[in-house]
N, C-alpha and C positions, 0 to 999 in steps of 0.2 A: 593595617588593613586586614579585615577578616579573611581567613583562609578560603571561605566559600566564594570569594570574589575573583580568585586568580584565573579561574577557567572561563569567566565571562568577559574578561577584559578585551579579547580580540573582537567580540561582538559589539561591546559598548564603544569601542574605539573605531569601528568601521566595518565590522563583521568579517571581512576577508583580509585581515591584517597580513602584511608581508613578513612580519617577524613573529616567532613563537612567543607564547606567554612566558612570564618569568618562571624559570625552573624547568621549562619544557625544552626538549631537544628535537629539532626536525629530523626526519629520516635522512640518513646518510645515503649517498649514491649506491654504496654497496648493499645496504639494507633494502633499498628500493628494488633491487634486481635479484634478490635471493629467493629462489623458488622454495616453496614449502613442500613440494613433492616432485623433485627432479626426475624420479623414476617413472612418473606418469607421462605417457606420450602426449605430445602436442597434436592431437588428432582432430581438433576442432578448428573452425575459423570463427572469429568474433569481431564485432564492430559496435561502437557506441556513438551516440550523438546526444547533444543537449540543446534545449531551446528555452529561453526565457518566455514565460507566459504571463508575467505581471501585467495587469491591465494598465493602459496608458491613461485611462480616465478613472476618476474616483467612482467606480460602479458600486451598486448595492452589494452587500456581502451575503454569503450563503451560510446556513447552519444554525443561526439563532433567530427565531421568529420575533423575538422581543426587540431587535434592533429597529431604531426609528430614523436612521440616517445612513447615508452611504459611507464608504471608506474615507478616511481623512489623511492617510499617508502610507508609508512603507517602512517596515522594520527589516524586511528580508525579501529578496526576489523570490518569485514562484517559478518553478521549472517543470517542463515536460522532458522526459529522458527516454531514450530507446536503447535497448540492448538486443543486437541481432546475433544469432548463433547459427552455424551451419555444420552439419555432420559430414563424415567422410563420403557419404553417398550423395551429398548435395541437398539433403533435407534441411529446411530452414525454419527458424522460430524467432519471433520478435516479441519482446516484452516492452510495453510502453507504460511508464509510470508518470503520474500527474500530481502536482501539488494543488489539488482542487477538491471540491466537496464530493464529487462522484463522477461516474461515467454514464450519462444518460444513454438509454438503449438506442435512441435514434442517432446519437453521435457515434456510438460504436458501429452501428450498421453502416452508416455513411462512410466512415473512415475505412472500415474493413472492405467495403465494396470497392472503394477507390484504390486501396492498396493491392487488392487482388488483381484488379484490371491493369494497374500500372507496373507492379513488380512481380506478379504471378505468385503471390504469397497466399495460400489458402486461408480462409477465415478462421478455421480451427487452429491455425498456427500463429495467430495474433492474440496476445493477452493485453488487455487495457485495464489498468488498476489505478484507483485514486487513493491518495493518502487520507482523504476525508478531513483535511484541515478546515476549521471553521473561520479561518482568516483569509479566505479567498473569495472570488466573485460568484455571484449568481449566474448560472448557465441557463440558456433558453434554446430549446430545439423546436418549439411550436411556432409556426409562422405568425407574424404580426397581423392582427386585425386592423381594419381601417382606423378604428378609434385609437389603437395602440401606437400607430405610426408617429403620432405627435407626443407620445409619452416617453421622455428620455430614459426612464428606468427600464421600460420594456425594450425600447429600441437599442439601447446600449448593450443590454444583455444579449439580444439577438445578434447584433453586429459582432460582438466579441466571440460568440460561439461559432458563428459562420467562419470567421477568420481562423479560429482555433482548429476547426476541422481540416481546412486546407493546410495549415501549418503542420499538423500531426502527420499528414500523408508525406509531406516533404521530410519531416524528421525521420520517419521510417526509412525513406529512401537514403538519407545520409548515413544511417547506421548500417544499411546493407552495403553501401559503397565503401564503408570502412572495414569490411571483413578482412581479417588477417589471421595467420596461424596462431592458435591459442591452446592453452591447457586449462581444463576445468576440474576443479575440486569443490567439495562442499563439506560443511559440518554445521553444528548448531551450538549455541551457548544459551545462557539464561539472563533475563533482565526482570526485575521485580516490581516496577512502579505501577503496573496495571493491577487494578482491583475491581472485583465485580461490584457494579453500582446498584444492583437490585437489592431490595430488603430480603432478609432471611425468612422465607415463607414457612420454614420448618418450626419456627418458634411459636409457642401457643399465644393466643390473645392475652394481653395484659403483661407479657414479658417486657421488661424495660427497653429491650432492643428490637422488639417485634416490628416496629415501623421505621427503623433507622437505616440509613445508607451512608457510606458504602458497607458492603458485607465482607469482612475479612475471611469468612469461611466459605464464600461463594466460589463457584468454579472459575478458574483462570487458565490461560495458556501462556506461560512465561517463556516458551521456547523462542529463540532468535535464530532462525535458519539463515545461512548465508552461502551464496554461490560465488566462488572466487574465479575470476578470469585473468589469466596471466599470459604474457608473451612467452615464446619458447625459451628465452634467456632468463626468465624468472620475474621480469618487471610486472608489477600488479597493474592491470589495465582497467578493470571494472569489478564491481561487486554488486550483486542483487541480494537484498536482505529484507527480512520481514518481522513483524510484531503485531500481536492482536490487542489493539487498544485504540479507543477514540483519540483523535487529534484535537483535544479540547482543553489544553492547559491554559489557553488564552481566551479572553472575552472582549477584546477592545476593537478599535476601528482602523487597524492598520494591516496591510498585506503581510502575511508571514506564513511560513510552512509549519509552524508550531514545532513540537518536539522532533517530528520526523524531518522537518527542514533543517533543524540544527544538527541532528545526527548525520545527515548527508553532508552538511557543511564541514563538520569536524573531521569526517573521514577523508574529505577531499582536500582539506586546507593545506597540508604540506606534501601533497602528492601531485605534482604537475602532470596533466594529461590523464588523470584518473577520474572515473565516473562512478559515483555511488547512487544506486537506485533503491528506493524504499517501496515495498509492496505490503499493503495492509492485510492483516489476517482477519480472523473472525472476531472482531472486537466490538460488536454492536452493544453488548451489555458490560463493556469494560471502560473505565475512565482512568486517566493518569492521576495518581495521588502522591503528594498533596497537589492541589490544582487551583487554589484560590489564595490571594494574598492575606485574607482574613483568617486563614488556617495557620499560616506560618508568619508570625509577626515580623515585620521588617523585610520580608521577601516578596517581591512583586511577582505577578503572573508571568511576566517575561523571564525573570530569573528562574522560576520554576520550569518553564518550558526549556530553557537552556540546560538546566540540571538534568532533566529527563533525557534530553538529546545527548548529553555527555554520557549518561549511564548506558543508553542504547548503543552509542557508537563504541563504547568500551567493550560491550558484549560482542558486537560485530567483529572488532579487532581479534578477540579470542576465537570466534568461530572461523575466521579466515586463516588462522595460523596453527591451531592446535589439532593434531591428528587428522590431517586432511584425508577426505574420502574421494577417490577418483570418480569422475563422471565420464562415461563413454556414451556413444550413440548406439543406435540411430534415434532420431527424433520421430516420435509417433504422437499424433494428436487427434482428439475427437471433440466436437462441439455440437451440442443440441439445445434447442429451446423447448422446454416442457411446459405444460399447462398447469398453473397453480390456481386453485379455486378459493373463493371467499365463503365464509360460513353463511353470510346473509344472502338470500336469493336476490337476483336482479343485477348483481355486479358481474361484469364480464371477467372471464378467466384472464390471467396474466401470463404472457410468454416470458419464461424465466430461463436464463442461460446457465448451462452446466458444461464445464470444460475440463478435460483430463489430458495431461501431457506427460509422456514418459520419455526420459532421457536414458536410453538403454535399459538396463536392469538396475540402475543405480539411484535414480531420483525420479519421483513422481510428483507433478504439480496438479492440484485440484483447485480450480477457481470457481467461485460461486458469486452470483449477482447480488447486489444490494447489501444491506446491513445485516449480516448474518451473526447470530449469537454464538458464543464460544462452544456450546454443546456440539455443534457440527464439526469443528476442528478436532475436539477431543475424541468424538465418536469415530470419525473417519480415519484418524491416525491409528486408533486402536484396531478397527476392523480390517484395515488394509496393511497392517504391519507385516513386514517381511524383509527380504534382502534389500529392497529399495527403500530409501528414505521417502517419507510422505510429507509434503509441504502443502498446507491448505490456506487459501486466501479468500477473503470476502471482498466486497466493494469492487468487483470485477465485471466489466462488460454490461453493466446495468445499474441503475440507481432509482429505485422506486419506493424506498422506505424499509422498515424493519422486517426481517424474516425470522420469526421465532422458532424454537424447537417445540416439540409437544409439551415438554415440561414447562416451558415459559408460557405457552398458550394456556395451559391449565391453571397456572398460577395467576395469570393476568398481569396487569401493570402496563407501563409505558411501551415496552417492546412488543407487546401483544395487541396493541390497540388497533392495528390495521384490520383485524378481523378475519384472518386466514382460516380456512377449514382445518380440521384436526389432522388431516393426512398430509399437511405441507412438508413436514420433515420426512415422512415415509417416501413421498414422491421424489424428493431431491436425492435422498440417500440411495434409493433404488436406481436412479439414473446414473449416479456416480459409479456404483458397482457395475452396472451394465457397460458403461463406456470403458471402465478400467479392465473389465474382463475381455472386452473386444480387443483392446490394445495389447493385452497380455498373451493372446493366442499366437 
């Protein structure tokens, strides 16, 4: 058997195998409770909850407009997960991650409103991020018209989304109920399968590579940040991790979390009671490579997704264990929706969410809505560099299409097609700095 197959055997044999693959050794009880930073006080409380959100019907799938039929089966369950944190002063924060295409703004507002009313969690203290898997269902937040009520495609998407909203509120509640003393540390590693998918606009016309993609010299963000949550005795309870790349290894008609789903599965596989949560970075112009079976002869799309998932999970393992950086409180958060304008007159401005969260002076989260190109992450981490780590996520709290940088707008191309005004990057970055400054005072 080819060596490249050993790590996919658990998946091909049932995905959540009870036994380790050949040559692998499951974590021993001692290893499972060994703290990476015992000198760090367990000054937090943390709770986690998981919910399957795999559709019970074969709904139409989101992400590829060329699909002509609904889903046909399941390779892997889709999940919503919540991580709740509480500092020593009682300040709380909840991350919700979803193995779905995006977080429609109407869904975010509905869930945030219910959560605030039911659990007294301010909207600014709720993060909702989607993995952007292209192997999940279409979501619908617009009410059905009379004509659409007899259309199964529209009706099923509406029913699924309505149930999802209610389920996510309950998921947040379960995570808050699970709050227990915890120690937080963080660090980052690197993973290299993401590559810029835009052509190299710096090449002169006529150059043999001028119109070819992907672009190995294009900007990327290969950092893998990871937040470690462990019990006072050292047992690893949860981990939140990120990566800036499209979840598009796959192109078939079966439910699957793609590489991010496999990364979470691998991290959880031999850790009973442990929860791994994936938060997508600014990967709008990034694809996983290789990503098609015709690129690597004899390797299927599914195998490539699993390979990328293994590579990412390995990076997370390193980030969780090497040179842990303590994370203290308090939790401070700010959330505002700004107006973004289009270049063409007649189109209404869009309300765009910008969120900044600081965990003491140790770690800062910046979450941006929709499909944000990698320039935002690189710029904000550079401009806000200091004693606190900076973690930038896209695909958060909104899903309305691509958000280009000024560079991408001027170059044109797929990610610039929405037609935003040239001040789009300036408005977003200015708001990030404003909220960051407010929280830093």
